[in-house]
C-alpha positions as CSV (number, residue, x, y, z in Angstrom):
1,Q,91.3,79.7,119.0
2,T,94.6,81.4,119.2
3,N,95.7,79.6,115.9
4,G,92.3,80.7,113.5
5,L,92.7,83.4,111.2
6,P,89.9,85.5,110.0
7,I,88.6,85.0,106.5
8,N,85.9,88.2,106.9
9,Y,89.0,90.5,105.7
10,E,86.7,93.2,105.5
11,S,85.6,93.8,108.8
12,V,89.5,93.4,109.9
13,S,90.8,96.2,108.0
14,R,88.5,99.0,109.2
15,P,90.3,101.6,111.0
16,G,88.5,101.5,114.6
17,T,88.0,98.4,114.9
18,T,87.9,97.6,118.5
19,N,89.5,94.3,120.6
20,S,86.3,93.5,121.5
21,Q,85.1,93.4,117.9
22,L,87.7,91.2,116.7
23,A,87.2,88.9,119.7
24,S,83.1,88.5,118.2
25,M,84.1,88.1,114.7
26,K,82.8,84.5,113.7
27,E,84.4,83.5,110.6
28,A,88.2,82.5,111.1
29,A,90.0,78.9,110.2
30,V,92.7,77.1,110.8
31,F,95.3,76.8,108.0
32,A,97.8,74.0,107.9
33,S,100.6,75.9,107.1
34,I,100.5,79.7,107.4
35,C,99.0,79.4,110.5
36,R,102.2,77.9,111.9
37,L,103.9,81.0,111.0
38,N,105.2,83.1,114.5
39,H,104.3,86.7,115.1
40,A,106.3,89.5,114.9
41,C,105.2,93.3,115.6
42,I,108.1,94.1,112.4
43,P,107.0,91.1,110.0
44,N,108.1,90.0,107.2
45,A,105.3,89.0,105.6
46,Y,101.4,89.9,105.5
47,A,98.9,86.9,105.6
48,E,95.4,87.8,104.4
49,W,91.9,86.1,103.5
50,N,91.6,86.4,99.5
51,G,87.6,85.9,99.0
52,Q,87.8,86.1,95.1
53,L,90.2,83.1,95.9
54,G,88.4,81.9,99.2
55,C,91.8,81.0,100.5
56,E,94.2,82.5,102.6
57,T,97.2,84.5,100.6
58,V,101.0,85.6,102.0
59,H,102.7,88.1,100.8
60,A,106.0,89.5,101.4
61,L,106.5,93.0,102.7
62,R,110.3,92.7,101.7
63,D,112.9,90.9,100.5
64,I,113.3,87.5,103.1
65,P,116.9,85.6,102.6
66,M,116.9,81.9,102.5
67,G,116.7,80.8,105.7
68,H,115.1,83.5,107.6
69,E,112.0,82.4,109.1
70,V,108.8,84.2,107.4
71,T,106.7,86.2,110.0
72,I,103.0,87.5,110.4
73,S,101.5,90.4,112.6
74,Y,99.1,89.2,114.6
75,L,97.7,92.3,115.8
76,P,95.2,94.3,114.6
77,P,95.4,97.2,112.3
78,G,96.2,100.6,113.9
79,G,99.0,101.7,116.3
80,M,99.6,99.9,119.7
81,E,102.2,100.6,122.4
82,R,104.8,98.2,123.5
83,H,102.6,97.5,127.2
84,L,99.4,97.7,125.0
85,R,100.5,95.0,122.1
86,Q,102.2,92.8,124.8
87,A,98.5,92.9,127.2
88,W,96.6,92.1,123.5
89,L,99.4,89.1,122.6
90,Q,99.1,87.4,125.7
91,D,95.2,87.6,125.9
92,E,94.2,86.6,122.2
93,H,96.8,84.6,122.2
94,G,98.4,83.1,125.1
95,F,102.2,85.1,124.7
96,A,104.8,87.4,125.3
97,C,106.4,89.2,122.2
98,G,109.9,89.3,122.2
99,C,110.6,90.8,118.7
100,A,112.8,93.2,117.9
101,R,110.3,96.1,118.6
102,C,109.8,94.4,121.7
103,S,113.2,94.5,122.8
104,L,113.9,98.2,122.0
105,T,115.1,100.2,124.6
106,G,115.8,104.0,125.3
107,E,115.4,106.3,122.8
108,A,114.6,103.7,120.0
109,L,112.2,102.8,122.4
110,E,110.8,106.7,122.8
111,K,110.9,107.1,119.2
112,S,109.1,104.0,118.3
113,E,106.2,104.4,121.1
114,A,105.5,108.1,119.9
115,R,105.2,107.0,116.1
116,Q,103.0,103.8,117.4
117,R,100.5,106.9,119.3
118,A,100.7,108.9,116.2
119,V,99.4,106.0,114.1
120,G,97.0,104.9,117.0
121,R,95.7,108.8,116.5
122,L,95.2,108.2,112.6
123,F,93.1,105.0,112.9
124,L,89.7,106.6,113.8
125,P,86.2,105.9,113.6
126,G,84.2,108.2,111.1
127,E,87.6,108.6,108.9
128,A,84.8,108.4,106.2
129,K,83.4,111.4,106.4
130,L,86.3,113.5,106.2
131,P,87.0,115.8,103.5
132,V,88.9,114.5,100.5
133,L,92.2,116.1,100.7
134,E,92.4,115.6,105.2
135,L,91.9,112.4,103.8
136,T,94.8,112.1,101.3
137,R,97.0,113.9,104.6
138,R,96.1,111.1,106.6
139,L,96.8,108.7,104.1
140,D,100.1,110.0,103.4
141,L,101.2,110.7,107.1
142,R,99.7,106.8,108.3
143,L,102.3,105.4,105.3
144,E,104.9,107.5,106.1
145,L,104.7,106.0,109.9
146,M,103.9,103.1,109.4
147,A,107.0,102.4,106.6
148,Q,109.0,104.2,109.7
149,E,107.8,101.3,112.1
150,G,108.0,98.4,109.7
151,M,104.6,97.9,109.6
152,P,102.1,96.3,107.0
153,P,101.4,99.0,105.2
154,V,98.1,97.2,103.7
155,W,96.5,98.1,107.5
156,A,96.5,101.8,106.1
157,W,96.1,101.8,102.4
158,K,93.4,99.5,101.7
159,P,90.6,101.3,103.8
160,M,92.0,104.7,102.9
161,L,91.6,103.8,99.4
162,F,88.1,102.9,100.2
163,Y,87.7,106.5,101.9
164,L,89.2,108.3,99.6
165,A,87.3,106.8,96.3
166,Q,84.1,107.4,98.7
167,A,84.8,111.1,99.5
168,S,85.8,111.5,95.9
169,L,82.9,110.8,93.8
170,A,80.9,113.0,96.7
171,D,83.6,115.4,96.1
172,V,82.9,115.7,92.3
173,R,79.0,115.2,92.9
174,D,79.1,118.6,94.9
175,D,81.5,120.3,92.5
176,P,81.6,118.3,88.7
177,S,84.6,121.3,88.1
178,A,87.7,119.9,85.7
179,E,89.8,120.6,89.2
180,R,87.4,118.2,91.0
181,L,87.6,115.6,88.5
182,Q,91.2,116.3,88.0
183,R,91.8,115.6,91.6
184,A,89.5,112.4,91.7
185,A,91.1,111.1,89.0
186,A,94.5,111.5,90.6
187,L,92.9,109.2,93.5
188,A,91.6,106.6,91.7
189,E,95.8,106.1,89.9
190,R,97.1,106.2,93.1
191,A,94.6,103.7,94.1
């Protein structure tokens, strides 16, 4: 139970997914090698279920020097302060994290905690109903904060690009002007 990885990624990547929703998910698997990857709150890789391939895949988030451990984050998407991360990891996986982020002190810890709170505020239910320009602004801010925190960017861009596509289509349906079409095309290109 502590080593299984979800194999219904789309439900996990939705902003606003709660711990109880994650805990109630029925689809998970234990993989011989991937499930041996250790956790870090600032991981150097990202694991996700690839429904098209029918397998779990691991993607490096940056260059990993030879001999260094490949780590993934066990945390749900979104920002969590250290005490919340520690409690969640203890409850869900039975360990206390001692990674670089959890070991921060002083001003570095204060800045990280502020960014984590800001990211958490950006992962709110109901985002799909926001206007396209607000979604774009939130995506840019989320990606900037997450980059500063070393968080996997996939936590932000997959759900947000889905929402942007939905909002763009609704935007063009409401007003098929050249400006709206151009904006929708720019967002599609970005996706």
